[in-house]
C-alpha positions in Angstrom: 58.9 152.6 60.1 58.8 156.4 59.6 60.7 158.9 61.5 57.6 159.8 63.6 56.9 156.2 64.7 60.7 155.8 65.8 60.6 159.0 67.5 57.6 158.1 69.5 59.1 154.9 70.7 62.3 156.5 71.5 60.4 158.8 73.8 58.1 156.0 75.3 61.4 154.1 76.2 63.5 157.0 77.6 60.3 158.0 79.6 59.6 154.8 81.2 60.3 151.7 79.1 58.0 149.8 76.8 58.6 146.3 78.0 57.3 145.0 81.6 59.4 142.3 83.6 57.5 139.2 83.7 56.9 137.9 87.1 57.8 134.4 86.9 60.9 135.2 84.8 62.0 137.6 87.3 61.7 135.1 90.0 63.4 132.0 88.2 66.1 134.6 87.3 66.4 135.6 91.0 66.6 131.9 92.1 69.4 131.3 89.6 71.5 134.1 90.5 71.1 133.2 94.5 72.4 129.5 93.5 75.5 130.9 91.6 76.5 133.1 94.1 76.3 130.7 96.7 78.5 128.5 94.6 80.9 131.4 94.3 80.8 131.4 98.3 81.6 128.1 98.5 84.7 128.5 95.9 85.9 131.5 98.0 85.6 129.5 101.3 87.4 126.3 100.4 89.7 128.0 97.4 90.5 131.5 98.4 93.9 132.5 100.1 92.4 135.6 101.7 93.3 136.3 105.6 89.9 137.2 106.1 87.4 135.1 107.6 86.3 133.7 104.1 83.1 131.9 105.6 81.4 135.2 107.0 82.8 137.1 104.0 81.1 134.5 101.4 77.6 135.0 103.3 77.4 138.5 101.6 77.7 137.1 98.1 74.0 136.0 97.7 72.8 139.5 98.6 75.1 141.3 96.4 74.4 139.6 93.4 70.3 139.4 94.1 70.3 143.1 94.7 72.5 143.9 91.4 70.1 141.6 89.5 67.0 143.5 91.0 68.6 146.8 90.0 69.3 145.7 86.7 66.1 144.2 86.1 64.3 147.7 86.9 66.6 149.9 84.8 67.4 147.9 81.8 64.4 149.3 79.8 64.5 152.5 80.5 67.3 155.3 80.0 65.5 157.7 82.5 66.1 155.1 85.1 69.5 154.6 84.2 70.5 157.7 84.5 68.9 158.1 87.9 70.4 155.2 88.8 73.8 156.8 88.0 73.1 159.9 90.1 71.9 157.7 93.4 75.2 156.1 93.1 77.2 158.9 93.0 76.3 159.8 96.5 77.0 156.1 97.8 80.2 155.6 99.9 81.7 152.4 101.0 83.8 152.8 104.1 84.9 149.3 104.5 88.5 148.7 103.1 89.2 145.8 100.8 92.6 144.8 102.1 93.1 141.8 99.4 92.6 141.9 95.8 91.1 138.5 96.0 87.9 139.8 98.0 87.5 142.2 95.3 87.9 139.8 92.4 85.1 137.5 94.0 82.9 140.5 94.6 83.2 141.5 91.1 82.5 137.9 89.9 79.3 138.0 92.2 78.1 141.3 90.8 78.6 140.2 87.4 76.1 137.0 88.1 73.9 139.8 88.9 74.2 141.6 86.0 74.2 138.8 83.7 70.9 137.4 85.2 69.4 140.7 85.2 70.3 141.3 81.4 68.8 137.7 80.6 72.1 136.4 79.7 71.7 133.3 81.4 73.4 130.6 79.8 76.5 132.7 79.2 76.7 134.1 83.1 76.3 130.3 84.2 79.0 129.2 81.7 81.2 131.6 82.7 80.8 130.8 86.5 81.8 127.3 85.8 84.7 128.1 83.6 86.3 130.5 86.1 85.6 127.7 88.9 87.2 125.3 86.9 90.3 127.6 86.7 90.2 128.2 90.5 90.0 124.7 91.3 93.0 124.0 89.1 95.0 126.8 91.0 94.1 125.7 94.4 95.4 122.1 93.2 98.9 123.4 91.8 99.1 125.4 95.2 98.3 122.9 97.5 101.8 120.6 97.2 103.7 124.3 98.0 101.8 125.3 100.8 102.1 122.3 103.1 101.0 122.8 106.6 101.5 126.8 106.4 99.7 128.9 108.6 98.8 132.6 108.5 100.2 134.3 111.6 98.8 137.5 112.4 100.4 139.7 115.6 98.7 143.1 116.6 100.6 145.1 118.8 100.3 148.5 120.5 104.1 149.1 121.1 105.9 149.0 117.9 109.0 150.5 119.2 109.7 147.3 121.4 107.6 144.8 119.1 108.4 146.3 115.4 108.5 144.5 112.2 112.4 143.8 112.5 111.9 142.4 116.2 109.1 139.9 115.6 110.9 138.8 112.2 114.1 138.1 114.2 112.1 136.1 117.2 110.2 134.1 114.2 113.5 133.6 112.3 114.8 130.7 114.1 111.7 129.0 115.0 110.1 128.7 111.7 110.8 126.4 108.7 109.3 128.9 106.2 108.3 132.5 106.8 106.8 135.3 104.3 105.6 138.7 105.2 102.3 139.0 103.7 101.0 142.3 105.1 102.0 145.1 107.1 99.9 148.0 108.5 100.8 150.6 110.9 98.5 153.6 112.1 97.8 155.6 115.2 100.5 153.8 117.3 99.1 150.4 116.3 100.7 147.9 114.3 99.4 144.8 112.7 102.0 142.3 110.7 100.8 139.1 108.9 103.2 136.2 108.0 102.8 132.8 106.2 104.8 130.6 108.3 105.1 127.0 108.8 106.6 124.7 111.7 108.0 121.4 112.0 105.7 120.8 115.0 103.4 122.1 117.4 105.9 122.7 120.0 107.6 125.3 117.7 104.3 127.2 117.5 104.4 127.3 121.0 107.6 128.6 121.1 106.5 131.4 118.5 103.9 132.6 120.5 106.1 132.7 123.7 108.8 134.6 121.5 106.1 137.6 120.3 104.6 137.8 124.1 108.4 138.3 124.9 108.5 141.2 122.7 105.0 142.5 123.9 103.2 140.8 126.3 99.9 142.8 125.3 100.3 141.6 121.8 97.3 139.9 120.2 98.1 136.7 118.1 96.1 134.6 115.6 97.0 131.6 113.7 94.9 131.2 110.4 94.9 128.1 108.1 93.3 127.7 104.8 89.9 127.2 106.3 89.7 130.1 108.8 90.7 130.8 112.2 91.9 128.5 114.3 
């Protein structure tokens, strides 16, 4: 190949790409992406430790993965489209806060699936997802004996002066067999505290609710188990 032919091919690639994506190839990849993202959502629902409603959050994985695959399939053969994508993404702002690193980890895994299938790396992407899934399963089995019947307790109050972190912790200390602070947020006169707690029986759970309401009768209380919101 001489220099002139090389420059012509380079010019065609920069301007619009030289290869068209086969429709059947694209459809099969899109279906594979959806299936793997659905599998990741099941992992997140059953083995995740996030305080959010994992079933609801996991429903977004398929859309994120398939959209990522569509973008990569379109721009992978054209430098011009790739640079245009960088410019387009520079004006996008995501306003929803990711409060827990685990959520970000699963989102990255979902995006990686879309990237892999969009780049036609089907085998290595599928193999990677199954290996990661095996690691997450082993981790969940290792933690199950430690967690026991623990619950996530989230308290939201609009009166931090009367029901602050110290007051809530003292109210719960004598009622819980185990208690660990997981998250603390305070802004605009409102406070949200999350604990990992365990109780000897359900009567102590009811007593804990009464003790929290004694600090602030208007406090919002929720107990969350490993499968979702109770």
